[in-house]
N, C-alpha and C positions, 0 to 999 in steps of 0.2 A: 599445644595446638589450640587455637580458639574454637569454641563450640558455637553452633548456630543459635540464633535467638529461640528462646522457649516459646511455647504457645501463649503462656501467661504474659510474657514481655510483648508479644505481638498484639495483645488485646489492650494496649494502653488506651485510656479514655481520652483521646484527643479528637477534636471535632472534625479534622480533615477526613476522617474515616467514619464519622458518625458518633453520636453520643450513646453510651450504654446507660439506659434507664431501666428501672425495675419493671415499669409498665410496658416499655418497648419489648423487653425480653419475654415477658409473660405473654404478650400478644402474639409474638412470633412463634413461641412454643405452641400456643393454642392453635394457630393457623397451620403449623407444621403437622400436628397430630390430626387435625381435621382433614387435611388433604391426604395424609397417609391412610386414614380410615375410609373416607367417603369418596375421594377422587381415585385413589389407587386400589382401594378395597384390600388393604393389607393391615396386619398388626405387627408388633415388634417380634413376634415369634417366627414369622415367615418372611418379613421384609428383607430385601437385599440392599447392598449399598446403592445400587441403581435406583431402587424405590425411594430410598432416603434422598437421593439427589433430586428426583422429580418432585418429591414433597417439598423440599426446600425451594426449588425453582417456582413451583406454583405459589408458595407462600410469598416469595418476592414479587411475583407477578400481581398478586392481590394489591400490593402497594403501588403498582405501576399503572394499572388500567384506569383508575380514577383520574390520575393526572393526564393520562393520554386522552381520555374523553374530554376533560376540562380544557385541554389545549386546543382541541378541534372546535369546541364551543367558542373559545376566545377568538380564534381566527375567523370563525363564522360571523361574529359580532363586529370585528375590526375591519374585515375585508382588506387585508394587507396585500402588498405585492408578494407573490410567492416565488421562491427560487427552486428550480428543479435541476438536480444534478444527475445527468444522464451518463451512466457507465455500464459497460458490459461486465465489469468485475467489482465485487465488494468483498475484499479479503478481510473478514471480520475477526477470525479467531474465536476464542471463547468469550461469552458475554455475561454469564451469570454474576461473576465477581465484579465485573465492570459496572453492572446495573446496581449491585448492592452499594458500591462506593458512590455512584452518582446520586442515588436516593438517600444517602446518609445512613445506610443500614448495616454497613460492614461490621462495625464493632458489636452492635446489638445481635446480629446474626451469629457472629463468632461465639458470643457468650451463650446464646440460646442453644446452639448446637453442642457446645461444651457441656452445658447443664443436662442435655439429653444423652450425654455419654457417647457422642459421635465425634468423628474427626473431620473438621471442615476441609482440610486439604485433600483428604481422600474423596470427599463428595465433589469438590471442585474438579478433581482429576477425572471424574466420570464423564464430564462434558466433552463432546467431540468438537474439534475446531470447525467453524463454518468456513470452509476453504473455497469461497466463491471467487477465486482469483488466482493469478499466477505469480505475481511479484509486486514490485514497487508501485505500479499503477493501481493495482487492486488495493494495496495497503493505503495509498493516499485517499482513495475513495472510502476505505474503512475508517480512516481517521475523521473524515468529514461526516461519516454516518456511523456513529457508535451505537450498535443495535443490541436488542435483547435476543436471546436464542430463538431462532425461527420456530423450532418444533413446539415450543411452549408459548411463544408470543404471537404466532401467526393468526391472521384473521382473514377469511375469504370475503371478498367484496364482489361488486357488480362485475359480470363477465362482459368483456368487449370482443367484438369481432374484428380481427385483423383483416385488412383488405386481401382478396385473393392474391396469391403469389404469382398469378399470371393475369395479364390485362384482359386476356380472352375469358370473359365471364362464363362462357359455356363450359370451358375445360379447366377453369381455375380451381384452386383448392382453398376452401374457406377454413380458416384456423381460428379457433376461439382462444382468447387470452384471459386466463384466470389469474387475477391479482392476489398476492399473498402479502398482507401488511405486517410489518414488524415495528414495534415501538422503539424509539431512540431517546433515552432519557438524557437531558442536560444535567450538569453538575449542580445539584442542590438548588435548582431554580424552578421546580415544578413544571418545566416545559418538557413535553415528550413529543417529539416529531415522528415522522413516519418514513420508513424505507419500504418501497413497494417493489416486489419481485414478481415476475410474470412466468406463468407456466402455460405451455401450449396444450390445447385440448382439441380433439376432433368434435364436431357438432354431434349432439346426441342422435340425430337422425342419419348417422354416417351410412352412406350407401345402402339404405334400407332395401332398395330394389334388389341389389346383389344378394343381400342377406336372405330375403324372402324366397329367391329362386334357388337357394341352397349353396350359394358361393360364399360361405361363412369365412373361409380362409382369406379370400381377397378382401372382404370387408374389414377384417381385423388388420390385415397388412396396410390397408389404406388409412386406418385409424393410427397405426404406428407411425406412418409417414408424417402425419401432422404432429404427433406428440414427440417425435424424435427431435424437433427443433429445440426444445429446452431440456432435453434429457441429460445432456452432458455439456460442461463448459469446454469450449474449443481451446486446445492448448496453444494459444497464440503467445509466443515468447520472444519478443524482439526479432521476429523473423516472419515476414508476411508470406503466407501460403494461401493463394486464392482458391478457396474451396466453396462449393455451392452451399453446403450446410452453414458455413460461417456467414455468408451473405444473407441467408434466410434468417439466421439468428439476429443479425444486426437490424434487419428490416422489421422483424417481429417485435423487437423491443421498442423501437421508435414509433411504430404504427399504433401499438396499444397505448403507449405513454401519451402520445399526442391526442388521441381520442379522449383520454382521461383528463388531460390538461384543459382541453376545450370544454368538456362537460363541466368541469369545476369553474372555469371562467364564466360560463353562461349562467351558473347557479348563483343566486343572491339570497338575501334574507327572506324569510317567510313574509308574504304580503307585499313584497316588492317584485315587480315584473323582472324576469330574467333579462340579461344583456342580449341585445340583438345586433349591436354595432361592435365591430372589432377595432375601432379607433384607439381604444384604451388598452389594447392587448399588451403592448410592450411595457405599459405602465403598471400592469398587474401580473405579468409573467416574465421571468428571466430563466433562460435555459442554458446551462453550462455543459458543453460537450467535453467529456473526459477522454481526450485523444480522439482519433478519427473513427473509432468503432461505431459511435452513434451518428456519424455524419449524414446518413440517409434521412435524418430528421429534417434537414434543410429542404430537400425536394419534397418530402412527405408533407410538411407544413404548407409548402407552396401548392401542392396538389389539393389539399383540403380547402385552402383559401380560394383557389381558382375553380375547381370542379364542383365542390360541395357548397361553399358559401358564396360563390359567384362574385368574387371580388376581382377587380381589374388587376392586370399584371403589375403595374407600377406601384399601386397601393400595397398589394400582397408582398412584393419584394421589400418595400420599405418596412412593413411590419415585421417581416421575417428577419431582416438583418439587425433590426433594433432589439430583437428578442434573443438571438443566439450570441454566445461567446465560446471561444475554443481554447483549450489547454493542450499544448504540444508536449509530448513526453519523451521524444527520442530524436536524435540527429542521425542515427544509423540509417543509411539509405535502404538497406534490405528490410527494415522494419516498417517503412512507410507503406500504407495501403494503396494499392493500385488495382482496381477491379477491371477485368477484361470487359470491354464493351459488349462482346458477344454473349457473355454470361448475364450481364445486366439486361441486355435486350431480351433474353429468354425469360428471365424471372420478373423484371420490373420495367417493362417497356415504357410505360407512362412516365415513370421517374427519369428514365434516360432522356425522353423528350424534353422534360423540364430542365435537366442538367445541360442539354445542348443549348437551350434557349438562354439559361443563365450564362453559359460560356460565351455565347454570341454577343450578348450585351457587354460582358466583361472585356472581350477582345475589341469590340467597337470603341470602348473607352480608351484602351491602350493605343489603338491606331490613331485616335484623335490626339493623344498626348505625345506619342512617339511615331510619327509617320515614317513608313519605309523601314522600320526596325523589325525585320522578320525574326531575328534571333530572339529578341525580347518577347515577341508574340508567341514563339514556340515554347520558350521556357516558362511562360506564365499561363499558358492554356490549361484549362481543366482536363482536356483530352490530350493524352500523350500519343504520338504516332509511332515512335521508335519501337520496333519489336512487337508490332501489333497494337491496335487501339486499346487504350486503357484510361479509366477515369482516375485522376489523381485526387484522392479523397482529402489530403491535406490542403490542396489548392481550393477545393470546394468549401472546406471549413473556413479558410481565410476570407474568401470572397463573400461567403454567406454570413459572416459574423461581424459584430461591431467592435470586438476586442479579441486580441490573440495574445497569449502569454506563454512564456517558458516557466520552468519551476526552480530555477536558480539564476543568479545574476550572470554567471558565465554562460549558462545554457541559453538564456534569453538573448545575450549579445551574439552568440553564434547563430542563432535563428535569424537575427536582424541583419547581420553582416555577411552571412554565408548561405545558409540553407534556403531562406526565403528573402534574400536581399532585394530582389526586384519588387516584391510585394511591399517590403518595408519602405523602400524608396518612394513607392507610389502613395502609400498611406502611413507615414511614420507614426502618427498619433494612435494608430490602431494597435501597435505592438507595445506590450508591457512585460514586466517581470512580477511574478508572485512566488517567492521562494517558499518551498515546501515547509511544513511544520509537523510536529508530533504532539499528541495529547499527553500532558503530564499526568493526567489521571490514570491512564493505563500504564504509561511507561515510567512512572515513578511510584505513585501511591499504591497501585495494584501489584506491580512486579517487584518493588524494592521498598517494602514498608519500613525496614530498619533505617534506610537513608532518608526516606520521606519524613519520618518522625524526628530524626536527628536534626534535619534542617529546620523543621517547624519549631523545635525547642530552641534553636539558635537564633532564628530571625523572625519567628512568627509564622502564621498560617496563610497569609495573604498571597504567597507565591503560587499557591495552587490555582488561583484565578488570574494572577498576573506574574508570569514567569520572570519578568524583568526584575522582580524583587530579589532574585537570586544574586544580583550584583552585590548585595549586602554581605555575601560570604567573603568578598575580597578583604573585608576588615578582619577576618579570622584566619587568613592565610598563614600567619606566624603564631597562631594560638596553639600551644603545645597540646592542650587537652583536646581541642577540636580535631587536630591532626590525628591524634591517637584514636579518637572515636570514629573518624572517617575510615581510617585504616582497619579498625576492628570490624566495622560493618562489611567492608569488602572481604575480609578474611572469612567472616561468617558465611557470606554468600558463596565463596569459593569452596568451603568445606561442604556445604549443602549440595552444591552442584557436583563436586567430586564424588559424593556418595551416590548421586543419581547416575553418573557416568559408570561407576563401578558395578551398579546393578544391571546396566544396559550393555556394557561392553567388557570383554575379558582383559581389561587393562588396569593395572594399579596406578592410581593418580596421586601425584604429590601436590597437596594443596598449597605448599609453600612455593611451588614453581610459578613462573609467570604464565598466566592464561592468555595465550596469543590466539585471537579469534577472528576468523574470516567467514562470515555467514551471509550469503546472498545467492541469487540465482546463479547457476553455473553458466558462464558465458566467456568467450575468448576475451572480450573487451574488459571484463572485470578482473582478469588476469590472476585467477587461482593458480595458473601455471607458474607465475613469477614466485608466488609463495611456496609452491612445491619445490622449485629449484633451490630456494633458500633453505628449506628443510633438509634437502639432500646435502647442501653445502655444510650445514651445521653437523649433520651426521658424519660427513667426511672429516671434519675438523676433530670431532671427538675420537674417531677411529685412528686418526693420525697421531694424536697425542692425548691418550686417555687420562693422564694425570694433570693436564693443564686446567687452570680455573675455567669454569663454564657456568653461566647463569642458567639454572634449570628452566626448561620451557615445556608447557603442554600446548601443542598447536592443535587448535580445534577448527575444522573446516566443515561447513554445512551448506546445503542448498540442493535445489532440484534442477534437472536438465529437461528441456522440452523433449517429448517422446521421439521426434524425428531428428534430433540434433546430435549427430554421430560424434562430433569432436567434443562436445560437452560431456558425453558419456565416457569417452576415452580419458578425459581429464579426471573424472571421478575414479576411473579404474587405476590411473597412475597414482593418485593420492592414496588409495587404499592399498595398492601394491607396495608403495614406499612405507606406509604405516606398518604393514606386515613385517618388513625387514627391520625397521627401526625399533619397533616395540618388542621384538623377540631377540634382540642382540644383547647378550649379557655385558658386553663391554660398555654399551651405552647406559644400561641401568635406568635409574630414574632421572637422568639428566635431560632426556628428550623423549617425549611421547607424542604420538600423532593419533588424533581421533577424527573420523569422518562421521558427522551426525546424520543418522538415517531419518528420513521423513521430517526434514526441517520444516517447521510451521510456526505460527504465531505463538502458540502456547509453549513451544520449546524455546523460542526467542525470549519469552518472559523469564525463563530459567537461566539461560546462558548470559544474557546481556548484563544483569546485575553482578555476575561473577567474573566479568572480563577485566583484565588488566590492560591489554593492548588491542585496539580495534584496527583491523586491516581495511583500508579504503584506497586501493592501489590501481584503479583503472587508468588506462592511458589518458593523458590530459586531452580534454575535448570530446570525450565519448560518453561519460556519465551525465545524464541530464541533471540530477540533483543528488539522489540518495536520501533515504531517511534513517536507515540503520546507523549511519554515522552520527546523527543527532541523538539517537537513543543511547548509544554507547557513551557519548559525551555527557549526557545528563546523568547517567548512572556511574560516573566516575572512572571511565576507561580513558586512557590516552590514545591518541590517533597517530598511526603511521600512514601517510597517504601522499598522493600526488595533488597538485593544484588543479583539481577537477571537481565538477559538480558543486555541491554545497560545502565541500572542504575549504574552498576559497573563502567563503564567508565565515566559516568557523575559525579560520586563521585570522581573519580581520577582527572578529569579536574577541577572541582569547589572546591574540598576539601570535604571530607565526613562531615565535620562540617557544611557545607552549604546546606546539604540535611537532611531530617528527615529519617534516616535509622533505621530499626527495624527488629527483627525476625531472624529466622534461616538462616544460610549460607548453601551453597551447601553441605559442609562436615557434618554439623549438620543434614541435611535431610537424608544423606546417613547413618549416625550413627543411626538415629531413625528407618530407614528402617530395619537395622540389628536387633535392639532390639525389634522392634514392636511398632506401634503407638496405644496408648490406649486413645481414645477420652473420655471415661467415666471418666478416672482419672482427666482430666482437668475440666470436668463438675462438679465433686464433689469438686474439690479444689478451684474453682473460683466462688464466690457467684454471681457476676454480670452475668457471663456466664450462670450459672444455672437458674437465674431469666429469662433471655432472652429466653433460650431454652424452659423453662416451659411455657412461654407466647405463643410461636409459637405452641408448642405441644397441649396446652389446647384449642386452637382456639380463643385466644384473638384477633388476627388480621383477623380471618375468622369466626365470630360468627355464620353465617348461615351454615357453613360447617366446623366444628371443625377438621375433618380428612383431610382437603384440603392439608395440607403440610406434610402429613405422609411420603410420599416417600422422601421428602427432609430431614426431620429430621432423618429418618432411615439411609440415606446416610451419614449424618454428624456423627452419632454415630457408624456406623458399616463399612462403605465402603469408607470413605473419603481418597482418595489417596493424596489429596493436603493439608491435615492437618490444617484445618482452626482453630480448637481449640488450637493447639499448639502455634500459633502466636497471639492468641486473646489478651492475657494480655499485651504482648509487644506492640502490635498495639494501644491499648487503652492508655497506658502510653505515647507512642510517640505522640498521638493525643493531649494529655494534654500539651506537650511541644509546639506543633503547636499553640494551643490557647493562651498560655502564651506569645509567641513571637508576635502574631498578635495584642495583646494589646499595643505593642510598634511599631507604624507605621514606625518610622524612622529606627529602627534596622531591621524591616522586609524588608523595601525597600532597605536597604544596602545589605542584603542577596540576594534580587532579582537582583540587579545590578551585584553582583559577579557571579550569575548564568548566566545571559545574556552574560557577558564577557567571560564565559567559553564554549560557544556553538560552537566555531569555528570548532572543530573537527567533528561536526555532520552535516556538509554541504554535500549534495549529490554530490557537485562538487568534494570534496575530495574522496568520495567513488568511483565515476566513474573514476577519474584519477588513482586510485589504480588498479581498474579492467583493465583499458586500458594498463597500463605499466607492470603489474605483471601477468595478465592472458591473455589478448587478443593480446598482442604484437603490440600495436599501440601507437604512441607518440602524446600527445595533442599538439596543436599549437595555438598561439595567432593571427595567420594571419586571417585577416577579408576578407570574400568573397566580391568582389565589388558589390554594390547594383545595382538593375536593371536600375537605371538612368545613369549608366556609360556604355560605349560601350563594346561590346563583347571582344575587344582586352584587356580590363582590366583583364579579367580572365586569359589570356595567361601570362600577367606580374606576376600575383599572383602565377600561376603554376611555373614559373621560380624561384620566390622567395622561394617557398616551396621546390623545388628540391635543391636549394642551402643549405637550412637548413638540 
């Protein structure tokens, strides 16, 4: 059995993770001990691993803050166009190691901690994930904003007053917005940008009158009402649920952010008068709306222009539309935000007035272009009338933005031809595609150093900044030594993850088995149920013929369900119930094991993805916007079994469809089935193995103490399954047989792995952001490096001159 990489092997002196120099290591050790003694007030006799973690984090921060300040000084001198990425979610995960890598300190820190007699991995495990998000949308924002740990990097700044949440100023509630800044280091370029998070606070003079007359309890309750706004992330998970708190959160974020943006826009260099005209606002400000959650920014900016800055409507609307752009993240109708007019009228009546006026101008334009077409008028209105008046926030974003994009080619096409077809026909040039990407720094250098270093030795280190360089690996597809090395790295990662699993779960893992992994939010459209039906099918085959050849598998499923999503919770319950049966059946032995990963999160993804052999991306065609997990698995040497959905389509284009395990209905097949009608019972009767599986679930085979436990789930599959699990079952099982056949030939399997890794260049977030910059935000990327803090202030001026020449 292969053994994992040793610590010494991990500390290879290769520049993609930083140079190990005697001076660097000595400086880091000195900083570590200084913070342990003077910041934490501990010595080695009483310090805990947590103390050591904080000492390390403070030491790394010392190398960060100078670059952070220097970056802000540089922006102050250049006065560039600034891009503001508005999102209610930033699903960051851990950030200490990511910061060490981006600053080029990883190897030096490893060596310093080793010389101090401590375990770097143990210290890194002390950090909690910054779980400021729910799923893919938050992870996309996290990739665009790679930040340092909030608790250690945060900086409080100027406090802003969000407008009263009622237009009635007499009875309105004033909420203060406290900003918390966190540094975001670029990869070895001295640039450190900022993520700003907002915390709601009550004014310090909260109901002093009540307090003074003895009503202390009411005063405290009123304070809590204000601070509740940012106390917890609303669990919005591809299912819109119109709650008052959520609308307050959405308005709070955009109100504070826009005040901040306008303050910064008006501020110029010392000695130069501040800006008083807003004519150049879209030339200096670009705002990207990450889905519809920050959509209230559109009427809020209009309110500021109209009511505070006294700009006329036409000019204000022109400035607004040239400033905003909108990214759509879902085509599921239940996920689209539609706020009841009654609720908005109660909380934000002035904004509702503005939305009505925006809608009137929009409808007047449609009437002029399509006279007497009442159906088009109804479908394109910002105000929906069916089932009570509601504001369609996606329509508001489209009308109020100069650019609209999906996050994968197939998703963007569905938006243009189906979901927002009328809008696309009206303004075809407004609609674009920006395929999602992942950062190779976190999702290769950080989580899979063995593979990162192997690739660097084979083709050089340039791929870290230009992932297209991985195409050079195609020259090594038939290189026997490289094939063995890639296979060994994978096996090392599997052994390490198997050890982790055996610590966490009472299951013996076979590291030689195929690690078949399905990790993502639990949702019907992602079809964890289809995977579960296949697990039961494999179980039945083993039981029917225990001596027949069988490629061993460890099926690993992970993800979280939204708190109120009953069906998602039942899916988890079914998976764990099946696991209890499979894992404890002596006939099955080590041929098949099933693990449900508890508390799936970014730091756990960093462990499981490098160890994965087979990546499950099996959503119903036309339902997944893009996916980014599929890209992470591909980069880390997993093969994909999937439908032609989301970014899978482009992965197949890049690697060749023959190098993925593609199965099932395409988008056009699903559309045709929708027209004819989907008959689940017909598949149940036609496919014996499917019938056997469903009969077992229905009869209580996996829930003997409560045979009716999965009744809701089975009824859904038979009667209400919008995502057509049975229709793809047979094709999925046959495709899994192809997977097992290839896995028996490790050389051919690894050749396909290398072809997949070589094809991941397109899926770098560097490419994604560059496309946004040049095609949406109107800013040009530059390779100029900001002078480090060690250089004099004059160096900034020289860089500014060079930038102006460009």
